[in-house]
matplotlib code that plots the C-alpha trace (Angstrom):
import matplotlib.pyplot as plt

x = [0.0, 2.7, 4.7, 1.6, 1.0, 4.7, 4.4, 1.3, 3.0, 6.0, 3.7, 1.9, 5.3, 6.4, 3.3, 3.6, 4.7, 6.8, 8.5, 9.8, 12.3, 13.0, 16.2, 16.8, 20.0, 20.1, 21.8, 20.4, 20.9, 24.2, 25.4, 25.3, 24.5, 21.4, 19.3, 15.5, 14.1, 10.6, 8.9, 6.1, 3.9, 0.4, -1.6, -5.2, -6.2, -4.5, -1.1, 0.8, 4.0, 5.6, 8.7, 10.6, 13.5, 15.8, 19.3, 22.3, 25.5, 28.8, 32.0, 31.9, 28.7, 29.7, 27.2, 28.6, 27.8, 24.3, 23.6, 24.9, 22.6, 19.6, 20.3, 20.6, 17.3, 15.5, 16.9, 16.1, 12.5, 12.4, 11.8, 12.9, 15.4, 14.5, 11.0, 12.6, 11.8, 13.0, 15.1, 15.0, 17.8, 18.9, 21.9, 19.7, 18.3, 21.8, 22.9, 19.8, 20.7, 24.3, 23.4, 21.0, 23.7, 26.5, 30.0, 30.6, 27.5, 28.5, 31.8, 29.6, 28.5, 32.2, 32.9, 29.7, 30.7, 34.2, 32.7, 30.4, 33.2, 35.4, 32.8, 31.3, 34.4, 36.2, 34.4, 35.5, 34.4, 31.1, 30.3, 31.4, 29.3, 26.2, 26.8, 27.2, 23.9, 22.2, 23.8, 22.5, 19.1, 19.3, 16.2, 18.5, 20.7, 23.1, 24.0, 23.0, 25.7, 25.6, 25.0, 26.9, 24.7, 21.6, 22.2, 18.9, 19.9, 21.9, 18.7, 18.2, 21.9, 22.1, 18.9, 20.1, 23.4, 21.7, 19.5, 22.5, 24.9, 25.3, 26.0, 28.5, 30.5, 30.7, 31.9, 34.4, 35.9, 36.3, 38.2, 40.3, 38.9, 39.0, 36.5, 36.4, 33.8, 31.2, 31.5, 31.5, 28.3, 29.2, 29.5, 26.4, 24.4, 25.4, 24.8, 21.3, 20.5, 21.6, 19.6, 16.4, 16.9, 17.8, 14.7, 12.5, 14.1, 13.3, 9.7, 9.5, 11.0, 8.4, 5.6, 6.8, 6.7, 3.9, 1.3, -1.8, -0.4, -1.2, 1.6, 0.1, 0.0, 3.7, 4.7, 2.7, 4.7, 8.0, 7.1, 5.8, 9.0, 11.1, 9.2, 9.3, 13.0, 14.1, 12.2, 13.8, 17.3, 16.9, 15.7, 18.4, 21.2, 19.9, 19.8, 23.2, 25.0, 27.5, 28.2, 28.5, 29.6, 28.1]
y = [0.0, 2.5, 1.8, 2.5, 5.8, 6.7, 5.9, 8.0, 10.9, 10.7, 10.6, 13.8, 15.5, 14.4, 15.9, 19.2, 22.2, 23.8, 22.5, 24.2, 22.3, 22.7, 21.1, 20.5, 19.2, 17.2, 14.2, 10.8, 9.1, 7.8, 11.3, 10.6, 13.8, 13.5, 15.7, 15.8, 16.8, 18.2, 19.1, 21.6, 21.7, 22.2, 19.2, 18.9, 18.7, 21.9, 22.8, 19.8, 19.2, 15.8, 14.3, 12.9, 11.4, 11.4, 11.2, 10.1, 11.9, 10.0, 12.0, 15.7, 17.8, 20.6, 22.2, 20.0, 16.8, 17.9, 19.0, 15.7, 13.7, 15.9, 15.5, 11.8, 11.5, 13.6, 11.5, 8.2, 9.4, 10.6, 14.2, 16.9, 19.2, 22.0, 22.3, 23.6, 27.3, 27.8, 26.1, 26.9, 25.5, 25.5, 27.4, 30.3, 30.4, 30.2, 33.1, 35.1, 34.3, 35.1, 38.5, 39.1, 39.4, 42.0, 40.4, 41.1, 39.1, 36.2, 36.0, 35.1, 31.9, 30.9, 31.1, 29.3, 26.4, 26.4, 26.3, 23.4, 21.5, 21.9, 20.0, 17.5, 16.6, 14.9, 11.8, 12.2, 15.9, 15.0, 12.3, 14.5, 17.4, 15.1, 13.8, 17.4, 18.4, 15.4, 16.2, 19.8, 18.6, 20.7, 20.8, 19.6, 16.5, 17.7, 20.4, 20.3, 19.8, 22.3, 20.6, 22.6, 21.2, 22.8, 26.4, 26.9, 24.3, 27.2, 28.6, 25.5, 25.2, 28.9, 28.6, 25.5, 27.1, 30.3, 28.2, 26.3, 29.2, 29.2, 25.5, 25.8, 28.6, 26.6, 23.4, 25.3, 27.0, 23.6, 22.4, 25.6, 26.4, 30.1, 32.0, 35.6, 36.6, 34.7, 37.4, 40.4, 42.4, 43.4, 39.8, 38.6, 41.4, 40.1, 36.5, 37.2, 39.1, 36.2, 33.7, 35.7, 36.3, 32.7, 31.4, 33.9, 32.7, 29.1, 30.0, 31.7, 28.6, 26.3, 28.6, 28.4, 24.6, 22.2, 21.7, 23.7, 27.2, 29.7, 31.8, 35.1, 33.8, 32.7, 36.1, 37.8, 35.8, 36.8, 40.5, 40.6, 39.0, 41.5, 44.5, 43.2, 42.2, 45.6, 47.3, 45.0, 45.5, 49.3, 49.5, 47.1, 49.0, 52.3, 50.9, 49.2, 51.6, 52.8, 49.3, 47.4, 50.1, 48.2]
z = [0.0, 1.0, -2.2, -4.3, -2.5, -3.0, -6.7, -7.1, -5.3, -7.7, -10.7, -9.5, -9.0, -12.5, -14.0, -12.2, -14.4, -11.6, -8.5, -5.3, -3.1, 0.6, 1.8, 5.5, 7.2, 10.4, 12.1, 13.0, 16.3, 15.1, 14.3, 10.6, 8.5, 6.4, 4.1, 4.0, 0.6, 0.4, -2.9, -3.1, -6.3, -7.6, -8.8, -10.0, -6.4, -5.3, -3.7, -2.2, -0.2, -0.2, 1.5, -1.5, 0.5, 3.5, 2.1, 4.2, 3.6, 4.0, 4.5, 4.1, 4.1, 1.7, -0.7, -3.5, -1.6, -0.8, -4.4, -5.7, -3.3, -4.2, -8.0, -7.7, -5.7, -8.4, -11.2, -9.5, -9.3, -12.9, -12.0, -14.4, -12.7, -15.2, -13.5, -10.3, -9.8, -6.2, -3.5, 0.2, 2.4, 6.0, 4.7, 3.8, 7.3, 8.6, 6.5, 7.7, 11.3, 10.9, 9.4, 12.3, 14.9, 15.2, 15.1, 18.8, 19.6, 17.4, 19.5, 22.5, 20.8, 20.3, 24.0, 24.8, 22.6, 24.2, 27.7, 26.8, 25.1, 28.1, 30.1, 27.6, 25.6, 28.5, 29.7, 33.3, 33.5, 31.8, 34.4, 37.3, 36.0, 35.7, 39.3, 40.4, 38.9, 40.5, 43.9, 44.0, 42.7, 39.6, 37.3, 34.5, 34.2, 31.5, 29.0, 25.4, 22.7, 19.8, 16.4, 13.8, 11.0, 12.5, 13.3, 15.1, 17.7, 19.2, 20.8, 22.9, 23.7, 24.9, 26.9, 28.7, 29.5, 30.8, 33.1, 34.4, 34.5, 38.3, 38.4, 35.5, 37.1, 40.4, 38.5, 36.4, 39.5, 41.1, 38.1, 37.9, 34.4, 34.1, 32.0, 33.4, 30.9, 33.0, 35.7, 33.3, 33.0, 29.4, 28.3, 30.2, 28.5, 25.1, 26.2, 27.4, 24.3, 22.1, 24.3, 23.8, 20.1, 19.1, 21.0, 19.1, 15.8, 16.9, 17.5, 14.1, 12.5, 14.0, 12.9, 9.3, 9.3, 8.7, 6.0, 5.1, 6.0, 3.3, 1.9, 3.1, 6.7, 6.6, 5.2, 7.9, 10.5, 9.0, 8.6, 12.2, 13.5, 11.6, 13.0, 16.6, 16.3, 14.9, 17.7, 20.3, 18.8, 18.7, 22.3, 23.5, 21.8, 23.2, 26.7, 26.6, 24.3, 26.8, 28.1, 24.8, 22.3, 19.3]

ax = plt.figure().add_subplot(projection="3d")
ax.plot(x, y, z, "-o")
ax.set_aspect("equal")
plt.show()
């Protein structure tokens, strides 16, 4: 039954006059990079979006590797590449997010990753940190590891670190790992700003997912986010100008 449905879906895609692709990058439970390929098109029954394939990537995950995997999937399904009119990728969202933050704010994320790696990269430290969180009856049992393939995972990583910041500082002090920035108001202001903004970006990303959402509603979500974010950024910069100088 499922193979018949898949065959019918592919036939609909083959008959469509124009196709729009959405490419998402993620990792499976074995940390193997993979690409999800969605196709949006219009059939006789109206607009449709179908998952064409989940494509594992071996080795490097450069744009060339993703493009080759996508092209092979389309060719294997007999889909004319010349019908593609637009392609949306995680990379485009990454570029948007990267442009959202001033360079000095982006530096905050580099230190956050360094701090997390100093705890999670060493098995002994990792076990001791988990035991420490359990001992003090923390609401969390561990930190989150940042996945470079998925930029928006940073929101969850940053939020978890913010909620465990006191515990992290205590643990690092016990291990004589010095990060003076964690005591600096200037750095903490930038950190908190990035926590709030990445979580808002995650919320927007979720609102833009799923089937049945009309284009005008998605556009309205993006425009509303842009207006609110620009107002937030302008206000934040005005309040913290003399501290952050950005």
